[in-house]
C-alpha positions as CSV (number, residue, x, y, z in Angstrom):
1,X,0.2,0.2,-0.1
2,X,1.7,3.5,-1.0
3,X,2.5,5.5,2.1
4,X,-0.6,8.0,3.0
5,X,1.5,9.7,6.0
6,X,-0.3,12.9,6.5
7,X,3.2,14.4,8.0
8,X,5.2,14.4,4.2
9,X,2.4,16.8,2.9
10,X,3.0,19.2,6.0
11,X,5.8,21.1,4.2
12,X,6.2,24.8,3.9
13,X,5.2,24.8,0.3
14,X,2.1,23.2,1.1
15,X,1.2,24.7,3.8
16,X,1.3,28.3,1.5
17,X,-0.2,27.0,-1.0
18,X,-3.2,25.9,1.1
19,X,-3.5,29.4,2.4
20,X,-3.7,30.6,-1.1
21,X,-6.2,28.5,-2.4
22,X,-8.3,29.5,1.0
23,X,-7.8,33.1,0.3
24,X,-8.8,32.5,-3.6
25,X,-11.9,30.5,-2.5
26,X,-12.7,33.4,0.1
27,X,-12.3,36.8,-1.9
28,X,-12.9,35.2,-5.0
29,X,-16.1,33.6,-4.6
30,X,-17.9,36.0,-6.8
31,X,-16.1,34.3,-9.6
32,X,-16.1,30.9,-8.4
33,X,-19.1,30.5,-7.3
34,X,-21.3,30.3,-10.4
35,X,-18.3,28.2,-12.2
36,X,-19.2,25.8,-9.3
37,X,-22.7,25.5,-9.4
38,X,-22.7,25.4,-13.0
39,X,-20.1,22.4,-12.6
40,X,-22.4,20.6,-10.0
41,X,-25.1,21.1,-12.0
42,X,-23.5,19.6,-15.1
43,X,-23.0,16.4,-13.5
44,X,-26.6,16.5,-12.1
45,X,-27.6,16.7,-15.8
46,X,-25.1,14.2,-16.9
47,X,-27.4,10.9,-16.7
48,X,-30.3,13.0,-18.5
49,X,-28.2,13.8,-21.2
50,X,-26.7,10.4,-21.9
51,X,-30.1,9.0,-21.4
52,X,-31.2,11.0,-24.8
53,X,-28.4,10.1,-26.4
54,X,-29.6,6.8,-26.2
55,X,-32.3,7.5,-27.5
56,X,-30.9,8.8,-31.2
57,X,-29.7,12.3,-30.1
58,X,-26.6,13.8,-31.0
59,X,-24.6,15.7,-28.4
60,X,-25.8,19.2,-29.1
61,X,-29.9,18.9,-28.9
62,X,-29.3,16.1,-26.2
63,X,-27.4,18.6,-24.0
64,X,-29.6,21.7,-25.1
65,X,-32.8,20.0,-24.6
66,X,-31.7,18.6,-21.1
67,X,-31.0,22.3,-19.9
68,X,-34.3,23.6,-21.5
69,X,-35.8,20.5,-19.6
70,X,-34.2,21.7,-16.1
71,X,-34.3,25.5,-16.9
72,X,-38.3,25.3,-17.7
73,X,-38.8,23.2,-14.6
74,X,-36.6,25.4,-12.0
75,X,-38.1,28.7,-13.3
76,X,-41.7,27.2,-13.2
77,X,-41.3,25.9,-9.4
78,X,-39.9,29.4,-8.5
79,X,-42.9,31.5,-10.1
80,X,-45.4,28.8,-8.0
81,X,-43.2,29.2,-5.2
82,X,-42.9,33.0,-5.3
83,X,-47.0,33.2,-5.6
84,X,-47.0,30.8,-2.9
85,X,-44.9,33.1,-0.7
86,X,-47.0,36.1,-1.5
87,X,-49.9,34.0,-0.2
88,X,-48.4,33.3,2.6
89,X,-47.6,36.8,3.5
90,X,-50.7,38.0,3.3
91,X,-52.4,34.7,5.4
92,X,-50.4,35.4,8.4
93,X,-52.2,38.5,10.0
94,X,-55.2,35.9,10.1
95,X,-53.0,33.7,12.2
96,X,-51.9,36.4,15.0
97,X,-54.1,35.5,17.6
98,X,-53.3,31.8,17.6
99,X,-49.7,32.6,17.4
100,X,-49.9,34.9,20.4
101,X,-51.4,31.9,22.4
102,X,-49.1,29.6,21.4
103,X,-45.7,32.0,22.4
104,X,-48.0,32.8,25.8
105,X,-48.2,29.2,26.5
106,X,-44.9,28.0,25.5
107,X,-43.4,31.1,27.4
108,X,-45.3,30.4,30.8
109,X,-44.6,26.3,29.9
110,X,-40.7,27.8,29.9
111,X,-40.7,30.2,32.6
112,X,-42.6,28.5,35.4
113,X,-39.3,26.2,36.5
114,X,-37.4,29.2,36.8
115,X,-40.3,31.1,38.3
116,X,-40.9,28.6,41.2
117,X,-36.8,28.3,41.5
118,X,-36.8,32.1,42.5
119,X,-39.4,31.5,44.4
120,X,-38.1,29.0,46.7
121,X,-34.8,31.0,46.9
122,X,-36.5,34.1,47.9
123,X,-38.1,32.4,50.7
124,X,-35.0,31.1,51.9
125,X,-33.0,34.5,52.1
126,X,-35.4,36.8,53.6
127,X,-32.9,39.2,54.7
128,X,-31.4,39.8,51.4
129,X,-35.0,40.7,50.4
130,X,-35.2,43.1,53.0
131,X,-31.9,44.7,52.4
132,X,-33.1,44.9,48.5
133,X,-36.7,46.6,49.8
134,X,-35.0,49.2,52.0
135,X,-32.6,50.0,49.0
136,X,-35.6,50.4,47.1
137,X,-37.3,52.6,49.5
138,X,-34.4,55.1,49.5
139,X,-34.1,55.3,45.6
140,X,-34.6,58.8,44.7
141,X,-36.1,59.7,41.1
142,X,-35.5,62.8,39.4
143,X,-37.8,63.8,36.7
144,X,-37.0,66.7,33.9
145,X,-39.0,69.5,34.5
146,X,-40.0,70.1,31.0
147,X,-41.0,66.3,29.1
148,X,-39.5,66.5,25.2
149,X,-42.2,66.3,22.4
150,X,-42.8,63.3,20.4
151,X,-41.8,63.4,16.9
152,X,-43.1,60.9,14.1
153,X,-41.6,60.2,11.0
154,X,-43.0,59.0,8.4
155,X,-42.0,57.7,5.3
156,X,-43.4,58.5,2.0
157,X,-46.0,56.7,0.1
158,X,-44.2,54.7,-3.0
159,X,-45.5,55.1,-6.1
160,X,-46.2,52.3,-8.3
161,X,-43.1,52.6,-10.2
162,X,-41.1,52.9,-7.1
163,X,-42.4,49.7,-6.1
164,X,-41.8,47.8,-9.3
165,X,-38.1,49.5,-9.5
166,X,-38.0,48.6,-5.7
167,X,-39.2,44.9,-6.4
168,X,-37.0,44.5,-9.4
169,X,-33.5,45.8,-8.0
170,X,-34.3,43.0,-5.2
171,X,-34.9,40.5,-8.0
172,X,-32.2,41.4,-10.4
173,X,-29.4,39.8,-8.2
174,X,-30.6,36.3,-7.9
175,X,-32.2,36.6,-11.4
176,X,-28.5,37.6,-12.7
177,X,-26.8,34.9,-10.9
178,X,-29.2,32.5,-11.8
179,X,-28.6,33.6,-15.6
180,X,-25.1,33.2,-15.5
181,X,-24.8,29.8,-14.3
182,X,-27.5,29.1,-17.2
183,X,-25.0,30.3,-19.1
184,X,-22.4,28.7,-17.7
185,X,-24.2,25.4,-17.5
186,X,-24.8,25.2,-21.0
187,X,-21.0,26.0,-22.0
188,X,-19.9,23.4,-19.3
189,X,-22.3,20.8,-21.0
190,X,-21.4,21.2,-24.8
191,X,-17.5,21.6,-24.3
192,X,-17.6,18.1,-21.9
193,X,-15.4,16.2,-24.4
194,X,-13.3,19.1,-24.9
195,X,-12.8,20.2,-21.5
196,X,-11.9,16.7,-20.7
197,X,-9.1,16.7,-23.2
198,X,-7.7,19.9,-21.7
199,X,-7.4,18.5,-18.5
200,X,-5.8,15.1,-19.5
201,X,-3.0,17.6,-21.8
202,X,-2.5,19.4,-18.8
203,X,-2.1,16.4,-16.7
204,X,0.8,15.5,-18.9
205,X,1.2,11.9,-20.7
206,X,2.8,10.3,-17.6
207,X,-0.5,10.8,-15.9
208,X,-2.8,10.1,-18.6
209,X,-4.3,6.4,-17.1
210,X,-4.6,8.2,-13.6
211,X,-6.4,11.4,-14.9
212,X,-8.6,9.4,-17.2
213,X,-9.9,7.4,-14.2
214,X,-10.2,10.3,-12.1
215,X,-12.7,12.2,-15.0
216,X,-14.3,8.9,-15.3
217,X,-15.1,8.6,-11.7
218,X,-16.7,12.2,-11.6
219,X,-18.5,11.6,-15.0
220,X,-20.1,8.3,-13.6
221,X,-20.5,7.7,-10.1
222,X,-20.6,11.3,-9.1
223,X,-22.8,12.4,-11.4
224,X,-24.7,9.5,-10.7
225,X,-24.7,10.2,-7.1
226,X,-26.1,13.8,-7.5
227,X,-28.7,12.8,-9.7
228,X,-30.3,9.9,-7.5
229,X,-29.5,12.5,-4.6
230,X,-31.7,15.1,-6.5
231,X,-34.3,12.3,-7.4
232,X,-35.2,11.2,-4.0
233,X,-35.2,14.7,-2.3
234,X,-37.6,15.7,-5.1
235,X,-39.7,12.8,-4.4
236,X,-39.6,13.7,-0.6
237,X,-40.6,17.1,-1.0
238,X,-43.6,16.1,-3.5
239,X,-44.4,13.1,-0.6
240,X,-44.5,15.9,2.1
241,X,-46.7,18.7,0.0
242,X,-49.0,15.6,-0.7
243,X,-49.4,14.7,3.2
244,X,-49.6,18.1,4.3
245,X,-52.5,18.8,1.5
246,X,-54.3,16.1,3.0
247,X,-53.6,17.2,6.9
248,X,-55.6,20.5,5.3
249,X,-52.3,22.3,5.9
250,X,-52.5,25.7,3.7
251,X,-49.9,26.2,1.2
252,X,-48.6,22.4,1.4
253,X,-46.9,23.0,-1.9
254,X,-44.5,25.7,-0.5
255,X,-43.9,23.3,2.4
256,X,-43.2,20.1,0.4
257,X,-40.7,22.5,-1.8
258,X,-39.1,23.8,1.2
259,X,-38.1,20.1,2.9
260,X,-36.8,19.3,-0.8
261,X,-34.3,22.2,-1.0
262,X,-33.6,21.9,2.6
263,X,-32.4,18.2,2.7
264,X,-29.6,19.1,0.2
265,X,-28.3,20.9,3.3
266,X,-26.7,17.9,5.1
267,X,-28.5,17.2,8.7
268,X,-29.1,20.7,9.9
269,X,-31.8,21.4,6.4
270,X,-34.2,18.8,7.5
271,X,-34.2,19.5,11.0
272,X,-34.5,23.1,9.8
273,X,-37.5,22.2,7.4
274,X,-39.2,20.0,10.3
275,X,-39.0,23.0,12.4
276,X,-40.7,25.4,10.3
277,X,-43.3,23.3,9.2
278,X,-44.2,22.7,13.2
279,X,-44.3,26.5,13.4
280,X,-47.0,27.0,11.1
281,X,-49.0,24.2,11.5
282,X,-49.1,25.5,15.3
283,X,-49.8,28.7,14.5
284,X,-52.9,27.8,11.7
285,X,-54.2,25.5,14.5
286,X,-55.6,26.3,17.5
287,X,-54.5,23.0,19.3
288,X,-51.5,20.9,18.9
289,X,-53.2,18.1,17.8
290,X,-52.4,19.1,13.8
291,X,-48.5,20.3,14.7
292,X,-47.8,17.1,16.5
293,X,-49.3,14.6,13.5
294,X,-47.6,16.7,10.6
295,X,-44.1,16.4,12.6
296,X,-44.8,12.8,13.4
297,X,-45.4,12.3,9.6
298,X,-42.2,14.3,8.5
299,X,-39.9,12.4,11.2
300,X,-41.0,8.6,10.0
301,X,-40.7,9.4,6.1
302,X,-37.5,11.4,6.9
303,X,-36.1,8.2,8.8
304,X,-37.9,5.9,6.1
305,X,-35.9,7.8,3.4
306,X,-32.4,7.8,5.2
307,X,-32.9,4.3,6.3
308,X,-34.2,2.5,3.2
309,X,-34.4,4.2,0.2
310,X,-31.3,6.0,0.4
311,X,-29.2,2.9,0.9
312,X,-31.1,1.0,-2.0
313,X,-30.6,4.1,-4.4
314,X,-27.0,5.2,-3.8
315,X,-25.8,3.1,-1.2
316,X,-25.1,3.7,2.3
317,X,-23.3,6.8,2.5
318,X,-22.5,9.4,0.2
319,X,-18.7,8.5,0.5
320,X,-18.0,11.2,3.3
321,X,-17.8,10.0,6.9
322,X,-20.9,11.9,9.1
323,X,-18.3,14.0,10.9
324,X,-16.8,15.0,7.6
325,X,-20.5,15.9,6.0
326,X,-20.7,18.2,9.4
327,X,-17.3,19.6,8.5
328,X,-17.5,20.2,5.2
329,X,-20.9,22.1,5.8
330,X,-19.4,24.3,8.2
331,X,-16.3,25.3,6.3
332,X,-18.6,26.0,2.9
333,X,-21.1,27.8,4.5
334,X,-18.1,30.3,6.1
335,X,-16.5,30.3,2.6
336,X,-19.6,31.1,0.6
337,X,-22.5,31.4,3.0
338,X,-26.1,29.5,1.8
339,X,-24.7,28.7,-1.4
340,X,-21.5,27.0,0.4
341,X,-24.0,25.1,2.4
342,X,-25.9,23.8,-0.4
343,X,-22.5,22.8,-2.3
344,X,-20.9,21.6,0.7
345,X,-21.7,18.0,0.4
346,X,-21.2,17.6,-3.4
347,X,-17.5,20.1,-3.7
348,X,-16.2,17.7,-1.0
349,X,-17.4,14.8,-2.5
350,X,-15.8,15.9,-5.8
351,X,-12.4,16.7,-3.8
352,X,-12.7,13.3,-2.0
353,X,-13.1,11.2,-5.6
354,X,-10.2,13.6,-6.5
355,X,-7.8,12.3,-3.8
356,X,-8.3,8.7,-4.7
357,X,-6.1,9.8,-8.0
358,X,-4.4,13.3,-7.3
359,X,-1.5,12.4,-4.7
360,X,-1.8,16.4,-3.9
361,X,-5.3,15.8,-2.9
362,X,-4.7,12.6,-0.8
363,X,-5.2,13.9,2.7
364,X,-8.5,14.8,1.8
365,X,-9.9,11.7,0.8
366,X,-8.2,9.8,4.0
367,X,-9.3,12.8,6.3
368,X,-12.5,12.7,4.9
369,X,-13.5,9.8,3.0
370,X,-16.4,7.0,4.5
371,X,-13.8,4.1,3.5
372,X,-11.3,3.8,6.4
373,X,-7.5,4.5,5.3
374,X,-5.9,1.4,6.9
375,X,-6.3,-2.2,5.1
376,X,-7.9,-5.1,7.1
377,X,-5.2,-6.4,8.5
378,X,-3.8,-3.0,9.8
379,X,-7.3,-3.0,11.9
380,X,-6.8,-6.4,13.0
381,X,-3.7,-5.6,14.2
382,X,-3.9,-2.0,15.9
383,X,-6.9,-4.0,17.6
384,X,-5.0,-6.8,18.9
385,X,-2.2,-4.4,20.2
386,X,-5.1,-2.7,21.9
387,X,-6.7,-6.3,23.3
388,X,-9.9,-5.2,21.7
389,X,-11.2,-8.9,21.3
390,X,-14.9,-7.9,21.0
391,X,-14.0,-5.5,17.7
392,X,-12.2,-7.7,16.2
393,X,-14.7,-10.9,16.5
394,X,-17.6,-8.3,15.6
395,X,-15.4,-7.2,12.0
396,X,-15.0,-10.6,11.5
397,X,-18.3,-12.1,11.8
398,X,-19.5,-9.6,9.7
399,X,-16.4,-10.9,7.1
400,X,-17.5,-14.3,7.2
401,X,-21.1,-13.5,6.3
402,X,-19.6,-12.8,3.0
403,X,-16.4,-14.8,2.5
404,X,-14.6,-18.2,4.1
405,X,-12.7,-18.3,6.9
406,X,-9.3,-19.2,4.6
407,X,-10.3,-16.0,2.7
408,X,-10.2,-14.6,5.8
409,X,-6.9,-15.7,6.9
410,X,-5.8,-14.9,3.6
411,X,-6.7,-11.4,3.5
412,X,-7.1,-10.4,7.1
413,X,-5.6,-12.5,9.8
414,X,-2.1,-13.6,8.3
415,X,-1.3,-10.2,6.9
416,X,-2.1,-8.4,10.4
417,X,0.3,-11.7,12.0
418,X,3.1,-11.0,9.2
419,X,2.9,-7.2,10.6
420,X,3.0,-8.3,14.3
421,X,5.9,-10.3,13.4
422,X,7.8,-7.9,11.5
423,X,7.5,-5.4,14.5
424,X,8.5,-8.2,17.2
425,X,11.8,-8.9,14.8
426,X,12.5,-5.2,15.3
427,X,11.8,-5.1,18.9
428,X,8.9,-2.8,19.2
429,X,6.8,-5.5,21.0
430,X,7.7,-5.7,24.5
431,X,6.8,-9.1,26.6
432,X,3.2,-7.8,27.8
433,X,2.2,-6.6,24.3
434,X,3.2,-10.0,23.1
435,X,1.5,-12.0,25.5
436,X,-1.6,-9.6,24.7
437,X,-1.1,-10.8,21.1
438,X,-1.1,-14.4,21.8
439,X,-4.3,-14.3,23.8
440,X,-6.1,-12.1,21.8
441,X,-5.3,-13.8,18.8
442,X,-5.9,-17.5,20.2
443,X,-9.2,-16.0,21.7
444,X,-10.3,-15.2,18.1
445,X,-9.1,-18.3,16.3
446,X,-11.1,-20.1,19.1
447,X,-14.4,-18.2,18.5
448,X,-14.2,-18.1,14.6
449,X,-14.5,-21.7,14.3
450,X,-17.1,-23.9,15.3
451,X,-15.5,-27.0,16.7
452,X,-13.8,-24.8,19.4
453,X,-15.8,-22.3,20.6
454,X,-13.8,-22.0,24.3
455,X,-12.8,-18.7,25.1
456,X,-9.4,-18.0,26.7
457,X,-10.6,-17.2,30.0
458,X,-11.7,-20.5,30.9
459,X,-8.7,-22.4,29.9
460,X,-6.5,-24.4,32.5
461,X,-3.3,-22.8,33.7
462,X,-1.2,-25.2,31.8
463,X,-3.2,-23.8,28.8
464,X,-1.9,-20.4,29.1
465,X,1.7,-21.2,30.3
466,X,1.8,-23.3,26.7
467,X,0.6,-20.2,25.2
468,X,3.0,-18.1,26.4
469,X,5.5,-20.5,24.6
470,X,4.0,-21.4,21.2
471,X,0.5,-19.7,20.3
472,X,0.0,-23.2,17.6
473,X,0.8,-26.0,20.0
474,X,-1.4,-24.2,22.2
475,X,-4.1,-23.9,19.8
476,X,-3.3,-27.8,18.7
477,X,-3.7,-28.6,22.3
478,X,-7.4,-27.2,23.1
479,X,-8.7,-29.6,19.9
480,X,-6.6,-32.3,21.4
481,X,-8.5,-31.7,24.8
482,X,-11.9,-31.7,23.0
483,X,-11.5,-34.3,19.9
484,X,-8.1,-36.6,21.3
485,X,-5.1,-37.6,21.0
486,X,-5.6,-37.8,17.1
487,X,-8.0,-34.9,16.8
488,X,-10.5,-37.3,15.8
489,X,-11.8,-41.1,15.1
490,X,-9.3,-43.1,12.6
491,X,-12.6,-45.1,11.8
492,X,-12.9,-43.0,8.7
493,X,-12.7,-43.6,4.5
494,X,-9.5,-44.3,3.1
495,X,-8.1,-41.1,1.5
496,X,-10.1,-38.7,3.6
497,X,-7.9,-37.1,6.2
498,X,-5.5,-33.9,5.2
499,X,-2.6,-33.3,7.5
500,X,-1.2,-30.2,7.9
501,X,2.5,-30.5,9.5
502,X,5.1,-28.1,10.8
503,X,8.2,-27.6,12.3
504,X,8.5,-26.8,16.0
505,X,8.7,-23.2,15.5
506,X,5.9,-20.7,16.3
507,X,5.8,-19.8,12.5
508,X,4.7,-23.4,11.2
509,X,2.5,-23.9,14.3
510,X,0.2,-21.3,14.0
511,X,0.0,-21.3,10.0
512,X,-0.6,-25.1,10.6
513,X,-3.4,-24.5,12.9
514,X,-5.1,-21.9,11.1
515,X,-5.2,-24.3,7.9
516,X,-6.4,-27.0,10.0
517,X,-9.5,-24.9,10.9
518,X,-9.9,-23.5,7.4
519,X,-10.2,-26.8,6.0
520,X,-12.3,-28.0,8.6
521,X,-15.0,-25.2,7.9
522,X,-15.0,-26.3,4.5
523,X,-15.7,-30.1,5.8
524,X,-12.3,-31.4,5.2
525,X,-11.3,-33.9,7.9
526,X,-8.0,-32.0,8.6
527,X,-5.4,-32.7,11.6
528,X,-2.5,-31.1,12.4
529,X,1.1,-32.4,13.9
530,X,5.0,-31.3,14.8
531,X,7.4,-32.8,12.2
532,X,10.2,-34.7,14.0
533,X,9.1,-34.5,17.0
534,X,5.3,-35.8,16.8
535,X,4.5,-39.5,16.3
536,X,1.9,-39.9,13.7
537,X,-0.6,-42.4,12.5
538,X,1.3,-46.0,11.8
539,X,1.9,-47.7,8.6
540,X,-1.8,-49.2,9.5
541,X,-3.5,-45.9,9.0
542,X,-1.3,-44.8,6.5
543,X,-3.9,-44.9,3.7
544,X,-6.5,-42.8,5.0
545,X,-4.2,-39.8,4.4
546,X,-4.7,-38.0,0.7
547,X,-2.8,-34.8,1.3
548,X,0.0,-33.1,4.2
549,X,0.6,-29.6,4.0
550,X,4.0,-28.0,4.9
551,X,4.2,-24.4,5.5
552,X,6.6,-22.8,2.9
553,X,10.3,-23.5,4.8
554,X,12.5,-20.4,6.4
555,X,16.0,-20.0,5.2
556,X,16.7,-20.6,8.8
557,X,15.3,-24.1,8.5
558,X,15.5,-24.9,5.5
559,X,17.7,-28.4,6.1
560,X,15.8,-29.4,8.5
561,X,12.4,-29.2,6.4
562,X,13.7,-30.8,3.9
563,X,15.0,-34.0,5.9
564,X,11.3,-33.9,7.3
565,X,9.8,-33.6,3.6
566,X,12.1,-36.4,2.9
567,X,11.0,-38.9,5.4
568,X,7.3,-37.9,4.8
569,X,7.9,-39.0,1.1
570,X,9.7,-42.1,2.0
571,X,7.2,-43.8,4.7
572,X,4.1,-42.0,3.0
573,X,5.1,-42.5,-0.8
574,X,1.4,-42.4,-2.0
575,X,0.6,-39.4,-0.1
576,X,0.5,-36.0,-2.1
577,X,2.8,-33.6,-0.6
578,X,1.7,-30.1,-0.7
579,X,3.4,-26.4,0.2
580,X,1.5,-22.9,1.2
581,X,3.1,-20.1,0.3
582,X,0.8,-17.0,1.1
583,X,2.0,-13.9,-1.2
584,X,3.0,-12.0,2.1
585,X,5.4,-14.6,3.3
586,X,8.4,-13.0,4.0
587,X,10.7,-16.4,3.0
588,X,13.4,-16.0,0.7
589,X,14.1,-19.4,-0.3
590,X,13.7,-20.0,-3.9
591,X,11.1,-22.4,-5.0
592,X,13.2,-24.3,-7.0
593,X,15.6,-25.9,-3.6
594,X,12.3,-27.5,-3.2
595,X,10.1,-28.0,-6.0
596,X,12.1,-31.9,-6.1
597,X,10.8,-32.6,-2.5
598,X,7.6,-31.7,-2.9
599,X,4.3,-32.6,-5.3
600,X,2.9,-28.8,-5.4
601,X,3.3,-25.4,-4.3
602,X,0.2,-23.4,-3.3
603,X,-0.5,-19.7,-2.8
604,X,-3.1,-19.0,0.2
605,X,-5.6,-21.1,1.8
606,X,-8.3,-20.6,-0.3
607,X,-6.1,-22.5,-3.4
608,X,-5.6,-25.0,-0.3
609,X,-8.9,-25.7,0.4
610,X,-10.3,-26.5,-3.4
611,X,-7.2,-28.4,-4.0
612,X,-8.7,-30.6,-1.4
613,X,-12.2,-30.3,-1.9
614,X,-14.6,-33.1,-2.4
615,X,-14.7,-32.6,-6.0
616,X,-10.9,-33.1,-6.7
617,X,-10.2,-37.0,-7.2
618,X,-8.0,-38.4,-4.4
619,X,-4.5,-39.9,-5.2
620,X,-4.3,-43.3,-4.8
């Protein structure tokens, strides 16, 4: 895995560059905001353009038609909402009495506990109350001999032309920005292919592959997410408006549109929409039943959409961690205001996607992406050092629901043990941490395999002492205590037993024992023993064995390993001899040094499981 340490980016040049970029974003927001908004909208309508092109339209007609459809929808919805806002402003005086009554009730409910507390405190300290009364009694009030005359300032009545001019001046800013965004959207979508070629040219020939992958992710994955989010929020707003209309709430379309738009603001938008609807419904209804019912419907629909619909439509998350969504909303909101809040998630998601391919933006992906920046093996090793067995087991069981124990060993457990072994050899692990590692791995291996669900804490002291010496031997003895010396019955069919044999080292012991457990999960009668020390089945039981697996030898034990392999070959000439060499193994022994003593070299536990599966005919 590529080194992704954050400290290598913290040079003076990178800090100056970051400050310049932040300054450019803040002071150049009048120019950058329309460009960013048009770029995000181009990604939103990209799936619509692709759909039209599949119906036979060329690029320009499909683009223009998509932009016209989107602009028409926006203008139509904006016009309807404007009339709705005007109607709400005219209807507000009707609800003034209900609003005053509700505000008074809420104020009384909120102030009652404090009034009671003040009364109790006053009753406890009567002297202080008397002092206050006395001070009030000697207070003098000086009255001015002359009272000022009241002056009333009246605004001149606006004429019709003045009102039109004022309304036009207020609306000109948003209309002008919307028109600029629309023009930029048209040209960005029309020049999509040309812009891609220019970006590839700027990246240089050496970065062509990475640049193309980044643009492909933006054009396909990000645009699909934005379009899906737009459809989900539009549907949510439509349902809210329909439910409020059925409940008899006035201006239901306005509140549905408000819910759809505010839902683009992460977390806070939904809360603001629900609070606004609750306040309005409470103002129009003399009681509280309608307000409570509407907010309950709103919350139920939001929970259903967030936990059921969205995971089905575009995955379990937006590609950002929940904390990153809040941080991005705060950052872009401080930079660009309300527009920044609306664009916070899309802009940050684009940066996270770009960070997967652009090395300079890699810290953004590491800090803000939803996927952890460490592999499963690294996560396992971190939890092992902390002794967090429960978290390891939870992650492992989630992994095993979609994969086998053999694959878990290949991709998570054994790579994590390799990292631990390297730290042990370099002296970074002390004796206390080493004991914790052995106990945790033994507990994990016991809990994850069905035939040995015995936790470490329930073992006898002699087993714990054996664990301190050799983890593999400890795990094998745990099985022998339950299944007997031969780890199972010897009254089995011919060529049905698979032996996993290793030298008397901790590495070979743990590899052999884990392989036994991986094979047993695949319904293979697998057993283990130690080469040159443990006496295996006698000649009468040799015909029961079909295959013997040996861990790949280390250079310091090569001679002993070759001697043991030769003895196995001479005593069991009809048995297949195989060795497993995982890709992460640190052995430097060349394969040519052992291939005359072995039948096959396998690259993983999964290959070993497939090699001895019942579908493969046994050697006789």
